[in-house]
N, C-alpha and C positions, 0 to 999 in steps of 0.2 A: 178706383178713387180711395176702395180699404188699405191695397197694399201701398199708398204713397201717402196715406194720413199714419199710418203702422211706422215708414220709413221714417217720417219727419219724428212720429215719438219717440222712437229708439236713438233718431240724431241727437234730438234734444236732452234726453236720457245721459245718454256719453258726456256733451259737453259738461252739463252738470255736474260729474263725478271728477273730468280733469279741471274744471275749477276747484273743485274743493280741496284737490293737494296744492293746492297753492298757499295756503293758509301759513301764520306764525307756526313752528315748533310749541311755542307754552306763552302761556297769556303772556307775559312780559315782554314777547319778543326777542331775548335774547337770544344770541349763538351758544348753545353747549356744546364744552369742549371736554370729553371723557380722559382720562387717563388710564382706563383699562379698557378698550373697547372689545376685551371679550369677554365682557360681564356687563351690558346694558341695561338690563334689566335692574341689577342691583344698583345702579349709577345713578337709574331715572326716579329710582323711589323716593330719593330724597333731594330735593332742587337745591339745598342747602351744601351739597357733597360734589356738585357741579362746579369743575377748577379748570382754570388753563391749565396749559399742556406744564408748563415748568414746574408746577405740583406735584409734590412726590404723596402727600398724607392725605387719603380724604379724613371731612371733619366728623370725629369722633368722638362727642365731648362723654360718653358714659361707654366704654368700651368693655368687652368682659376680660375676666382674669385669666391671665396666661400663665402657665405654671414654667415661666422661661427662666432661668439665671442670670443676672445683671451679665451685661455684656462688657466682655474682657477686653483689658489696652490691647490693640493690635504691636503683632511684634515687632512693627517697624519704629515703634516707640516704648520700648520697655520699661518698664521703673525695676531698674535693678538690686538684688539685695546685697549688701556691702558686706564684706568682711572687717568688723571693728569688734574690737574688747571693751566690754564694757566690764572695769576692774569691780566698780563697787556703786552702788547709788545712797546718799544721804539726803534724807528728809529734813532738810536743817531745823523746822521745829519740836521736831522730837528731841532733837538734841540741848533744844536751847533750856534752859533753868530757866523759872518765874522770877521775871526781875531783871534777867541777863542780857547783856546788852553784845554779848558775843559767846564763842565757843567754841573749842576743838574737834573737829570732827575725826579725824586719825593723824597718824605717821605715814609717809609714803616718802618714796625717794621717788619726784617729779621728774626731777631734771636728768635723771640716769647718771651722776657724777657718782653712784654707791654708798650714799649716805641719805637716809630718811630725817627730813623736815616734819614739823606739825603742820599741818593742812587743818586751815577753822574761817571763822569770819567774824566781823564786826557791824552791826548795824546801827544804826543813827536814822530813828523814825521822824525824825524834826527835819533832818535833812532827807531824807527820803533817800541813803545810800546806803549800799554795801560794799563793805570792805573784805576783798577774799585774801588769805594772808597763805604764802606760803613760805615757810624760816622764816629769811631777811628779806622778804619778794612780797611788797602786798601792791593793791590796784583798787581803786575807790571807784564802782559804777554808780551814777546814777538814777533815778525811778527806779530801784530793784532792792528799796527796805523789805518787800512784802515777797522774800523769798523762800520757794517751795524745793527744790531740789538742786542738787549737786551731784554730777555726774564727775565720778575717775574713770577715767579709760584710755583707751589709745586708737588714736584715730587713725595713723597710719603705722603699720610695723615696721617700716626704713627707717623711721625718725627713733633718734634716741631719748628721747623724753617721752612723758603721758602728757591727758590733757584733761582740763576741766571746762565743763559744759555746765553753766550755773543758768536755772529756767525760776525766771520772777512775776510776779505780774506789776506793770506800773498804773493799774488802774480798770476797774470794770470786767475783768477779767482779757482784760487785752495783754497778754503774754510776750516775753522778749526774753530769748536763749543769747546764750552771751560765750562763744567757744574760745579760752584762754590756754596758753605756753609757758613754760617756763623761757626766759633765753636773758643769760647773761645774770644780772643780779634785780631782774622787773621780772612781770608778769604782762605779756604780750595780748591784746584780742586781735584774736584771726577772724573772726567776723559773729555778726548782731543781728539776730530773724529774728523779727515780730513775727513768734509761732510760739507755740506749746511744744515743749521736746517731751518723746516718748522713746521706749528702746524693743525693741521688740526681735527676740533672739539675735540679730546678726547685723541688724542696721539701727542709724538712729533715725528717726522720723522725726518733722516738724509739721506742726500742722498750723497753716497758715491762711490766714481770715483774705476774703474778698468782697468786692460788693458789687458783682456781677448776679443778677436777677435779685437783689437781695443782698442780707448777709449770709455769705454763706463761708464753708471752709475746707482746704482741701490739705493731703498730708501727701510729703516726697521727702524720699531718705538723699541725708547728706554726710558725706566722710570727707577724710584727706585732714590733712594738719591744717589747711587752711577752711575747713568746715563748711565746702562746696557742695552745693545742690546738684544730685546726679542726672536730674531731668527738669525741662521745661516745664513739665505738666504737673498739676497736682490733681489727686485724685480723690475724687468725692465719696462719702458714705452714701447707699445707693439702697433703699429698702425693698426686701427682696419683692412680686410680685402678688405675693398671696399676704406681704402686710398692708399693701397698698391697697387691695381689695379690701381688708376688714378696716382699712381707716382711712378711708379717702377724706372725710371730711376733715380730719383732725390733724391731716396733711395738707390739705387747702389751705385749712387758716393759718399755720405752719410756714406758707411760703416755699413747702417741700414740694411738693403739686402743684407746678406752676399752670397756670389757666390762660390760654390766650384768649386774648379780646380783639387781637389784628391778626391781620395774615406774618407771617413770621418770616423775612429772606434767608438763606444758609443755603447749605454746601452738600449735597446727598451723594456719595460717591462720586466726588469730583467736580458735578454741575451743578451749578447753579438751580436755587431748587424753594419752595417755597411750603410751609407749614402752613395748613388754614388754622383760622380764628376757631374756637370751640375744642381743639387739640389741649390736653393736657401731656407737660415734658417733665423729665426730672432731669437734671443738672449732673451730668458724669465727672467731667474735669475741666477744668481752666488752666491757661499758660500763664507765664510771672510776670508779663507786661500785660495781663490785664487784656488782652485785646483778642482771643478767642476763647469759646466755651464750646465742648463738644454737650449736647442732648442728646436723648433718645425720646421717643415718645412711651407714652404708659405703658401700651401696650409691647413695648421693646419691641418693634416690626421695626421702627428708622431710626436710625442715627445719621446726626448732620452737626457740623460744625457751624457757629452761629460767627462772623467778624464783628468783632465790636470795636467803636471808637472811644477811648478814654481818656476823659480831658481830664486832666489831674488837679489841676487849679480850681477846675467847678468843681470836680467830683463829680462828674457827669457821665455816663453810660450812655452811649448813643448808638442805636442799628440802624442802619442807612439811613442817618439824619436825623432819628426820633429817637427820644428818650426812651428808657426800656421800659420806662413805667409805663407807657403809653401801648405797651405788645399785651401787657398782665394786669389781672384786676387783683390779684394777692401777694405781689411783696412784700417780704418781711426783712424790717431793717432793724438790727439792736440799737438800743439807746448811746 
C-alpha cells in the first residue's frame, strides 16, 4: 500500500511539472524573435530590445561613445576631386567704395582672343539685380544684389575661354551660384545652382540644401564648361563620435542627432530592414532627387538607405507613406 501511495505521489509531481512548462514566455504572452540568437541573455534583458526578424539594430537610446571614424563613401559611388583651375577669387564688397553702385574687379582675357578686358559689376539694390560686365559684354542676374564672391576660373582646360562663377544671397542665407562664359558679344549662363560655392585645392564644391530629416545640407563637386555635378549624392558634415558623446543634448536640440520615435523601414546591405524606435541616427548623405538618404546609427555600427517619396508640390517627405516628422521628435527646419 505504501509503495502504491508513493507511486501515485511521484506521478502527480511529474504531471504538475509537465503542465508548468506549457505557460507563456512572458507576461504579455507575445512571441519573441531575436536577431542575435547567439546572445539570448543580452536580448532578454530588455523586452524593448526584442525585434522582428527584419530588424537589424537593437534599441539603444544611450549607446556608449565609440572612437570610430565617420563612415567612408563606398568606392562604387566616389565623389571625385576634379582638375579645375581657380585663377582668382574676388570679394565684391571689399572692392566696392562706400556709396558706389559698381566696381572693376580686374582686367583679364576671358574669351581667349588675346586681348584683356575689364571685368566688373554693377549692383541695383532697388531692383535686386547684379550686372556682370566683361568689356562690351554684360548680363543682368535677378535676386543677386547681395553678391559675395565672384570666382574667375577655368572649368575646362580644353575650352578656349575662362569662366566666371557668381555666388550671391537671394535671402535668408539662401545662396545661388551662377556659372558664366563668354560667347560672341554676350555672357551666357551655363548653370544656376541653389547653393554656396567654395573652392578646395582642385575642385569647386557646392553646398546645397535639402528638407530631408529637417533642414540639412550636403556638398558635391561641379566641373566642366556646363558646370555639371560629378555625383548624384551630396555628402553631409558628420560630427565625430567623440564630439557626439560630449554634445548629445545640443546635437539633439539642433536636429543633428535624430531621435527615432517610430520604427524606421530601410535597407541594410541590400536587404529590407527596420531600425527600431529609440535609436539616434546621423544623416550621411542624400541624392539630388531627394528620394534616398543614407544614415548611420549613433555608434556607427549600422549604415542604412532610407527610401523617401518627395512631394515637391506640397513639400512633403514621406517614408513608407508616413510623413517624416512622425518618425522623429526633433527635426529642425530653418525659417
